[in-house]
MARGURO-421133 format. One record per residue (C-alpha): x, y, z; residue number from 0; residue in one letter. Coordinates in Angstrom, 3 decimals. Example, Ala and Ser with C-alpha at 12.3 -4.5 7.8 and 13.67 -1.06 7.14 Angstrom:
REM MARGURO-421133
+----------+----------+----------+-----+----+
:       c1 :       c2 :       c3 :   i : aa :
+----------+----------+----------+-----+----+
:   12.300 :   -4.500 :    7.800 :   0 :  A :
:   13.670 :   -1.060 :    7.140 :   1 :  S :
+----------+----------+----------+-----+----+
//
This chain:
REM MARGURO-421133
+----------+----------+----------+-----+----+
:       c1 :       c2 :       c3 :   i : aa :
+----------+----------+----------+-----+----+
:  -15.992 :  -23.609 :  -27.336 :   0 :  M :
:  -15.169 :  -23.490 :  -23.264 :   1 :  F :
:  -17.295 :  -20.575 :  -22.531 :   2 :  E :
:  -20.103 :  -22.535 :  -24.431 :   3 :  S :
:  -19.668 :  -25.352 :  -21.442 :   4 :  T :
:  -18.352 :  -23.987 :  -18.517 :   5 :  F :
:  -20.552 :  -21.570 :  -16.713 :   6 :  K :
:  -20.647 :  -19.112 :  -13.915 :   7 :  N :
:  -16.718 :  -20.125 :  -13.158 :   8 :  F :
:  -15.975 :  -18.401 :   -9.443 :   9 :  K :
:  -13.343 :  -19.205 :   -7.224 :  10 :  I :
:  -14.533 :  -18.256 :   -3.449 :  11 :  N :
:  -12.969 :  -18.141 :   -0.260 :  12 :  F :
:  -13.596 :  -18.486 :    3.669 :  13 :  N :
:  -12.087 :  -15.380 :    5.075 :  14 :  T :
:  -11.832 :  -15.089 :    8.701 :  15 :  S :
:  -11.286 :  -11.065 :    8.620 :  16 :  N :
:  -14.118 :   -8.539 :    7.328 :  17 :  A :
:  -11.140 :   -6.607 :    4.726 :  18 :  R :
:  -10.896 :  -10.280 :    2.994 :  19 :  N :
:   -6.875 :   -9.708 :    3.187 :  20 :  S :
:   -4.611 :  -13.062 :    4.311 :  21 :  F :
:   -0.825 :  -12.525 :    5.694 :  22 :  S :
:    1.946 :  -14.679 :    6.051 :  23 :  S :
:    1.339 :  -18.681 :    7.319 :  24 :  G :
:   -2.320 :  -18.074 :    6.999 :  25 :  D :
:   -4.040 :  -21.187 :    5.640 :  26 :  I :
:   -6.773 :  -20.377 :    2.712 :  27 :  I :
:  -10.010 :  -22.434 :    2.173 :  28 :  T :
:  -12.536 :  -22.250 :    0.159 :  29 :  G :
:  -13.860 :  -24.057 :   -3.296 :  30 :  H :
:  -14.861 :  -23.195 :   -7.090 :  31 :  I :
:  -18.143 :  -23.710 :   -8.626 :  32 :  S :
:  -18.813 :  -23.695 :  -12.082 :  33 :  F :
:  -21.810 :  -25.304 :  -13.963 :  34 :  D :
:  -21.744 :  -27.364 :  -17.110 :  35 :  L :
:  -24.405 :  -27.101 :  -19.669 :  36 :  T :
:  -23.021 :  -31.187 :  -21.234 :  37 :  K :
:  -21.148 :  -33.693 :  -19.993 :  38 :  E :
:  -17.253 :  -33.226 :  -20.395 :  39 :  T :
:  -14.403 :  -34.786 :  -19.689 :  40 :  K :
:  -11.141 :  -33.334 :  -17.890 :  41 :  I :
:   -7.925 :  -34.289 :  -16.948 :  42 :  T :
:   -7.728 :  -32.295 :  -14.492 :  43 :  S :
:   -7.872 :  -28.973 :  -11.740 :  44 :  I :
:   -5.205 :  -27.621 :  -10.388 :  45 :  S :
:   -4.427 :  -24.468 :   -8.414 :  46 :  M :
:   -1.132 :  -22.296 :   -8.036 :  47 :  A :
:   -0.847 :  -19.536 :   -5.065 :  48 :  L :
:    2.147 :  -17.418 :   -6.772 :  49 :  T :
:    4.286 :  -13.724 :   -4.882 :  50 :  G :
:    6.145 :  -11.853 :   -6.815 :  51 :  K :
:    7.100 :   -8.518 :   -7.641 :  52 :  A :
:    7.511 :   -6.489 :  -11.161 :  53 :  N :
:    8.809 :   -3.185 :  -11.718 :  54 :  I :
:   10.097 :   -1.197 :  -14.963 :  55 :  H :
:   10.265 :    2.235 :  -16.037 :  56 :  W :
:   11.637 :    3.828 :  -18.923 :  57 :  S :
:   13.201 :    7.218 :  -19.442 :  58 :  Q :
:   14.868 :    9.365 :  -23.327 :  59 :  G :
:   13.464 :   10.280 :  -26.503 :  60 :  G :
:   13.524 :    9.451 :  -29.856 :  61 :  G :
:   11.238 :    7.096 :  -30.062 :  62 :  G :
:   10.876 :    3.463 :  -28.969 :  63 :  K :
:   14.020 :    1.919 :  -29.997 :  64 :  R :
:   16.232 :    4.954 :  -28.010 :  65 :  R :
:   14.301 :    4.981 :  -24.216 :  66 :  R :
:   16.575 :    3.261 :  -22.254 :  67 :  K :
:   14.525 :    0.799 :  -19.917 :  68 :  H :
:   14.945 :   -1.008 :  -16.853 :  69 :  Y :
:   13.140 :   -3.672 :  -14.762 :  70 :  S :
:   13.171 :   -6.308 :  -11.954 :  71 :  A :
:   11.415 :   -9.029 :  -11.123 :  72 :  K :
:   11.007 :  -10.979 :   -8.049 :  73 :  L :
:    9.331 :  -14.232 :   -6.622 :  74 :  D :
:    8.159 :  -14.982 :   -3.263 :  75 :  F :
:    7.259 :  -18.037 :   -3.956 :  76 :  F :
:    4.821 :  -20.480 :   -6.018 :  77 :  D :
:    3.213 :  -23.760 :   -4.853 :  78 :  L :
:    1.173 :  -25.933 :   -7.130 :  79 :  K :
:   -1.397 :  -28.545 :   -5.824 :  80 :  A :
:   -4.453 :  -30.661 :   -7.562 :  81 :  A :
:   -7.724 :  -30.024 :   -6.988 :  82 :  I :
:   -9.117 :  -32.613 :   -8.953 :  83 :  V :
:   -6.799 :  -35.235 :  -10.779 :  84 :  Q :
:   -7.286 :  -38.069 :  -13.324 :  85 :  E :
:   -7.312 :  -41.827 :  -11.885 :  86 :  N :
:   -3.837 :  -42.623 :  -11.858 :  87 :  G :
:   -4.099 :  -46.275 :  -11.470 :  88 :  A :
:   -6.184 :  -46.381 :  -15.321 :  89 :  V :
:   -5.114 :  -42.933 :  -17.249 :  90 :  G :
:   -8.331 :  -42.250 :  -17.567 :  91 :  K :
:   -9.978 :  -38.253 :  -18.179 :  92 :  A :
:  -13.132 :  -37.882 :  -16.057 :  93 :  I :
:  -16.598 :  -37.524 :  -16.839 :  94 :  K :
:  -18.434 :  -34.757 :  -15.378 :  95 :  L :
:  -22.468 :  -34.817 :  -15.834 :  96 :  Q :
:  -23.946 :  -31.302 :  -16.656 :  97 :  P :
:  -25.091 :  -29.118 :  -13.818 :  98 :  G :
:  -23.687 :  -27.335 :  -10.814 :  99 :  T :
:  -20.153 :  -28.923 :   -9.459 : 100 :  H :
:  -18.517 :  -27.538 :   -6.585 : 101 :  L :
:  -15.186 :  -28.700 :   -5.012 : 102 :  Y :
:  -13.233 :  -27.880 :   -2.309 : 103 :  P :
:   -9.412 :  -26.187 :   -1.839 : 104 :  F :
:   -6.775 :  -25.814 :    0.981 : 105 :  T :
:   -3.750 :  -24.061 :    0.503 : 106 :  C :
:   -0.947 :  -22.256 :    2.991 : 107 :  Q :
:    0.645 :  -19.593 :    2.467 : 108 :  I :
:    4.294 :  -20.013 :    3.150 : 109 :  P :
:    5.872 :  -18.570 :    6.082 : 110 :  Q :
:    8.141 :  -15.355 :    5.055 : 111 :  G :
:    8.696 :  -11.793 :    6.363 : 112 :  D :
:    6.580 :  -10.944 :    2.089 : 113 :  F :
:    6.128 :   -7.122 :    1.474 : 114 :  P :
:    1.697 :   -5.710 :    1.286 : 115 :  S :
:   -0.156 :   -5.680 :   -2.015 : 116 :  S :
:    0.697 :   -3.165 :   -3.893 : 117 :  F :
:    0.296 :   -1.247 :   -7.257 : 118 :  K :
:    1.968 :    2.085 :   -8.172 : 119 :  G :
:    3.787 :    3.952 :  -10.912 : 120 :  I :
:    5.821 :    2.350 :  -11.991 : 121 :  H :
:    5.970 :   -1.283 :  -10.650 : 122 :  G :
:    3.251 :   -3.927 :   -8.304 : 123 :  Q :
:    3.546 :   -6.724 :   -5.591 : 124 :  I :
:    0.693 :   -9.300 :   -6.772 : 125 :  V :
:   -0.352 :  -12.105 :   -4.558 : 126 :  Y :
:   -2.305 :  -14.512 :   -6.057 : 127 :  S :
:   -4.721 :  -18.326 :   -6.399 : 128 :  L :
:   -4.792 :  -19.025 :  -10.632 : 129 :  T :
:   -7.262 :  -22.361 :  -11.137 : 130 :  V :
:   -6.626 :  -24.124 :  -13.788 : 131 :  S :
:   -9.218 :  -26.393 :  -16.099 : 132 :  I :
:   -7.059 :  -28.835 :  -17.902 : 133 :  N :
:   -8.891 :  -31.173 :  -20.792 : 134 :  R :
:   -8.229 :  -34.055 :  -23.112 : 135 :  P :
:   -6.550 :  -32.152 :  -26.463 : 136 :  W :
:   -7.132 :  -28.643 :  -25.392 : 137 :  H :
:   -4.973 :  -25.636 :  -24.079 : 138 :  M :
:   -5.634 :  -25.125 :  -20.166 : 139 :  S :
:   -8.483 :  -22.598 :  -19.470 : 140 :  K :
:   -6.971 :  -20.372 :  -16.303 : 141 :  N :
:   -9.029 :  -18.302 :  -13.972 : 142 :  F :
:   -6.971 :  -16.152 :  -12.098 : 143 :  E :
:   -8.499 :  -13.708 :   -9.081 : 144 :  T :
:   -6.366 :  -11.302 :   -6.317 : 145 :  E :
:   -5.100 :  -11.747 :   -2.341 : 146 :  L :
:   -5.338 :   -9.166 :   -0.628 : 147 :  N :
:   -1.823 :   -9.547 :    1.028 : 148 :  F :
:   -0.641 :   -7.951 :    4.807 : 149 :  V :
:    2.481 :   -7.984 :    6.147 : 150 :  N :
:    2.131 :   -7.357 :    9.600 : 151 :  H :
:    4.216 :   -4.956 :   11.638 : 152 :  I :
:    4.975 :   -5.023 :   15.001 : 153 :  D :
:    2.401 :   -2.521 :   16.697 : 154 :  V :
:    4.157 :   -2.317 :   20.054 : 155 :  N :
:    7.334 :   -1.013 :   19.034 : 156 :  Q :
:    7.999 :    1.877 :   21.077 : 157 :  P :
:    8.735 :    4.680 :   17.776 : 158 :  E :
:    5.424 :    3.643 :   16.489 : 159 :  L :
:    3.997 :    5.368 :   19.404 : 160 :  R :
:    5.723 :    7.896 :   20.804 : 161 :  A :
:    4.654 :   12.020 :   19.633 : 162 :  P :
:    6.958 :   13.802 :   16.849 : 163 :  L :
:    7.819 :   17.304 :   16.717 : 164 :  S :
:    9.588 :   19.571 :   14.985 : 165 :  G :
:   10.354 :   22.878 :   14.179 : 166 :  S :
:   11.347 :   25.777 :   11.582 : 167 :  N :
:   11.712 :   29.658 :   11.128 : 168 :  S :
:   12.360 :   32.127 :    9.093 : 169 :  M :
:   12.853 :   35.848 :    8.279 : 170 :  T :
:   11.045 :   37.676 :    5.347 : 171 :  L :
:   13.449 :   40.118 :    3.114 : 172 :  C :
:   12.804 :   42.383 :    0.402 : 173 :  C :
:   15.540 :   43.896 :   -1.364 : 174 :  L :
:   17.257 :   45.676 :    1.159 : 175 :  W :
:   14.904 :   45.150 :    3.896 : 176 :  C :
:   13.743 :   42.442 :    6.534 : 177 :  S :
:   10.822 :   42.136 :    8.880 : 178 :  S :
:   10.520 :   39.771 :   12.036 : 179 :  G :
:   10.802 :   35.750 :   12.126 : 180 :  P :
:    8.397 :   34.369 :   11.647 : 181 :  I :
:    8.199 :   30.690 :   13.170 : 182 :  T :
:    6.571 :   27.631 :   13.583 : 183 :  M :
:    6.597 :   24.518 :   16.348 : 184 :  T :
:    4.661 :   21.409 :   14.686 : 185 :  V :
:    3.774 :   17.704 :   16.689 : 186 :  S :
:    2.163 :   14.581 :   15.323 : 187 :  V :
:    0.813 :   12.787 :   17.919 : 188 :  E :
:    2.503 :    8.832 :   17.032 : 189 :  K :
:    4.231 :    7.806 :   14.016 : 190 :  K :
:    1.861 :    4.931 :   12.728 : 191 :  A :
:   -1.859 :    4.868 :   11.609 : 192 :  F :
:   -4.215 :    3.303 :    9.711 : 193 :  L :
:   -5.562 :    3.414 :    6.583 : 194 :  P :
:   -8.836 :    6.076 :    6.620 : 195 :  G :
:   -7.377 :    7.476 :    9.852 : 196 :  E :
:   -7.652 :   11.107 :   11.053 : 197 :  M :
:   -4.510 :   12.570 :   12.235 : 198 :  A :
:   -3.929 :   14.701 :   14.455 : 199 :  K :
:   -1.620 :   17.831 :   13.655 : 200 :  V :
:   -0.356 :   20.968 :   16.963 : 201 :  I :
:    0.775 :   23.889 :   15.787 : 202 :  C :
:    2.043 :   26.660 :   17.521 : 203 :  E :
:    2.550 :   29.603 :   15.387 : 204 :  F :
:    4.345 :   33.104 :   16.360 : 205 :  S :
:    4.168 :   35.866 :   12.899 : 206 :  N :
:    6.620 :   39.154 :   13.740 : 207 :  A :
:    6.589 :   39.601 :   10.477 : 208 :  S :
:    4.100 :   42.532 :    8.397 : 209 :  S :
:    1.973 :   39.844 :    6.553 : 210 :  K :
:   -0.746 :   36.760 :    6.790 : 211 :  T :
:    1.149 :   33.294 :    6.781 : 212 :  A :
:   -1.721 :   30.737 :    6.330 : 213 :  T :
:   -0.543 :   27.049 :    7.705 : 214 :  P :
:   -1.263 :   23.719 :    5.267 : 215 :  K :
:   -0.823 :   19.834 :    5.918 : 216 :  V :
:   -0.435 :   17.970 :    3.428 : 217 :  K :
:    0.038 :   13.788 :    2.897 : 218 :  L :
:    2.864 :   12.869 :    0.807 : 219 :  Q :
:    3.791 :    9.382 :   -1.112 : 220 :  Q :
:    6.578 :    8.128 :   -1.897 : 221 :  K :
:    7.309 :    5.668 :   -4.114 : 222 :  Q :
:   10.897 :    4.087 :   -4.999 : 223 :  I :
:   11.809 :    1.403 :   -7.308 : 224 :  Y :
:   15.127 :   -0.210 :   -7.698 : 225 :  Y :
:   16.741 :   -2.624 :  -10.363 : 226 :  T :
:   18.643 :   -5.041 :   -9.222 : 227 :  H :
:   21.942 :   -4.512 :   -6.583 : 228 :  N :
:   19.778 :   -0.260 :   -6.622 : 229 :  K :
:   22.706 :    0.231 :   -9.553 : 230 :  V :
:   19.341 :    2.723 :  -10.549 : 231 :  H :
:   16.227 :    3.937 :   -9.331 : 232 :  Q :
:   13.645 :    5.804 :   -9.511 : 233 :  R :
:   11.591 :    8.313 :   -7.212 : 234 :  I :
:    7.848 :    8.661 :   -7.328 : 235 :  G :
:    5.895 :   10.942 :   -5.192 : 236 :  Y :
:    1.760 :   11.667 :   -5.163 : 237 :  R :
:   -0.093 :   13.944 :   -3.115 : 238 :  H :
:   -2.700 :   12.184 :   -1.229 : 239 :  L :
:   -4.706 :   14.664 :    0.965 : 240 :  A :
:   -4.606 :   18.844 :    2.420 : 241 :  S :
:   -5.964 :   20.585 :    4.651 : 242 :  T :
:   -5.490 :   24.315 :    5.121 : 243 :  T :
:   -5.848 :   26.151 :    8.874 : 244 :  G :
:   -6.770 :   29.021 :    9.686 : 245 :  E :
:   -4.756 :   31.839 :    8.381 : 246 :  P :
:   -1.970 :   34.034 :   11.402 : 247 :  V :
:   -2.342 :   37.405 :   10.991 : 248 :  R :
:    0.604 :   39.750 :   10.750 : 249 :  A :
:    2.826 :   41.023 :   14.206 : 250 :  H :
:    0.621 :   38.063 :   16.251 : 251 :  T :
:    2.625 :   35.858 :   18.709 : 252 :  S :
:    1.679 :   32.320 :   20.562 : 253 :  D :
:   -0.660 :   30.838 :   18.070 : 254 :  V :
:   -2.572 :   27.898 :   19.022 : 255 :  H :
:   -4.135 :   25.460 :   15.942 : 256 :  S :
:   -4.918 :   21.802 :   15.662 : 257 :  E :
:   -5.005 :   20.855 :   12.347 : 258 :  I :
:   -6.673 :   17.465 :   11.686 : 259 :  R :
:   -5.602 :   15.623 :    8.469 : 260 :  L :
:   -7.534 :   12.415 :    7.298 : 261 :  T :
:   -5.738 :    9.792 :    5.395 : 262 :  I :
:   -7.530 :    8.126 :    3.096 : 263 :  P :
:   -8.977 :    5.044 :    2.873 : 264 :  A :
:   -7.590 :    3.439 :    0.278 : 265 :  A :
:   -3.817 :    3.857 :    0.696 : 266 :  S :
:   -1.352 :    1.174 :    0.125 : 267 :  A :
:    0.363 :    0.378 :    3.757 : 268 :  L :
:    4.165 :    0.843 :    3.935 : 269 :  T :
:    6.416 :   -1.427 :    2.503 : 270 :  I :
:    9.904 :   -1.080 :    3.359 : 271 :  S :
:   11.033 :   -5.025 :    3.534 : 272 :  N :
:   11.394 :   -5.047 :   -0.797 : 273 :  C :
:   13.976 :   -5.191 :   -3.076 : 274 :  S :
:   12.765 :   -3.385 :   -6.036 : 275 :  I :
:   10.163 :   -1.243 :   -4.255 : 276 :  L :
:    9.743 :    0.523 :   -1.521 : 277 :  V :
:    6.641 :    2.812 :   -0.425 : 278 :  N :
:    6.320 :    5.169 :    1.812 : 279 :  E :
:    4.572 :    8.816 :    3.934 : 280 :  Y :
:    5.526 :   11.957 :    5.152 : 281 :  M :
:    3.097 :   13.936 :    6.994 : 282 :  I :
:    4.503 :   17.626 :    5.297 : 283 :  E :
:    3.327 :   20.916 :    7.139 : 284 :  V :
:    3.444 :   24.396 :    5.690 : 285 :  N :
:    3.030 :   27.960 :    6.384 : 286 :  L :
:    2.888 :   29.891 :    3.486 : 287 :  S :
:    3.096 :   33.912 :    2.336 : 288 :  V :
:    2.369 :   35.152 :   -1.023 : 289 :  I :
:    5.554 :   35.371 :   -2.956 : 290 :  A :
:    8.304 :   34.242 :   -0.627 : 291 :  H :
:    9.268 :   30.051 :    0.176 : 292 :  P :
:    7.351 :   27.663 :    1.992 : 293 :  D :
:    8.065 :   27.578 :    6.128 : 294 :  L :
:    7.821 :   23.772 :    5.760 : 295 :  T :
:    8.584 :   20.758 :    8.282 : 296 :  V :
:    8.260 :   16.659 :    7.722 : 297 :  L :
:    7.571 :   13.837 :    9.860 : 298 :  F :
:    7.721 :   10.511 :    7.624 : 299 :  P :
:    4.851 :    7.942 :    9.197 : 300 :  I :
:    4.253 :    4.510 :    8.845 : 301 :  I :
:    0.855 :    3.016 :    7.832 : 302 :  L :
:   -0.240 :   -0.220 :    9.125 : 303 :  C :
:   -2.660 :   -2.297 :    8.868 : 304 :  D :
:   -3.566 :   -2.279 :   13.004 : 305 :  E :
:   -4.200 :    0.725 :   15.526 : 306 :  P :
:   -1.882 :    2.116 :   17.286 : 307 :  V :
:   -2.489 :    4.278 :   19.853 : 308 :  F :
:   -0.783 :    7.066 :   21.032 : 309 :  P :
:    1.894 :    7.209 :   23.938 : 310 :  Q :
:    0.449 :    8.488 :   26.991 : 311 :  P :
:    1.796 :   11.288 :   28.530 : 312 :  P :
:    4.037 :   11.363 :   31.236 : 313 :  T :
:    1.882 :   12.542 :   34.726 : 314 :  V :
:    5.144 :   14.063 :   37.347 : 315 :  L :
:    4.052 :   13.836 :   40.853 : 316 :  Y :
:    5.055 :   15.891 :   43.357 : 317 :  T :
:    4.305 :   15.915 :   47.392 : 318 :  D :
+----------+----------+----------+-----+----+
//
């Protein structure tokens, strides 16, 4: 039995950042280690570095056979290399003695615009390193570990640093009467954020109605899945975080409010460079009045892996 001979198998990486992440073009170095309980013959130890995306969903009723299934797959790369191989001159297997064995490895992620790692409702993007131990007259034994792959974007793009703003208004109606308008003007200091960062939402409210309105800020995730050529699609939404501001009393105007929303640290990065899977985020600002539709302003934002600093305010100089 393999498990009784090979013990404590580990794949160890030498990473250069605290997040243990890798990106396009990175050279991956590390080593594998294991313990042998007895003398063992192997033909080779090989490795495969892969990046792929796959999506699947089904719809319809009446049991599995009647449900319609949709799926798509993408292979970004599939690289193979040997860590240890038999002596090609004599074609003999290698004898390994009992004890601890350690073998270094090196490989490189290809250059390319590959999407970040992601696991969602109906699909995933996975990068992995698989080590295979091959023995004479035995099936190979595989050990797989996933890599945290990050797609770096240019955080110096002006549109990522610029503030976002929007406004909306409504008038409450009840049968034949109506009240004064409710208005809100909202701004977010920038478009791009880090997971775990706090977003500051600046709100200006006026409530000329006879009812109290309550502001609420939410972070929504939108996942879109496509079959090839985007013939079919499936959209899924997830509510990730929310916070409530101070109520805006009836017959008040020029109410200033600053609402802070923390983006969950475990949030996946934005994905816009994959043909079968898209991951988007938006900050949703609502002003709620009981028994009436919410007044809403939406801000599309981007989650990236590097800090983006807000655009400094314009200073006007006068003589």
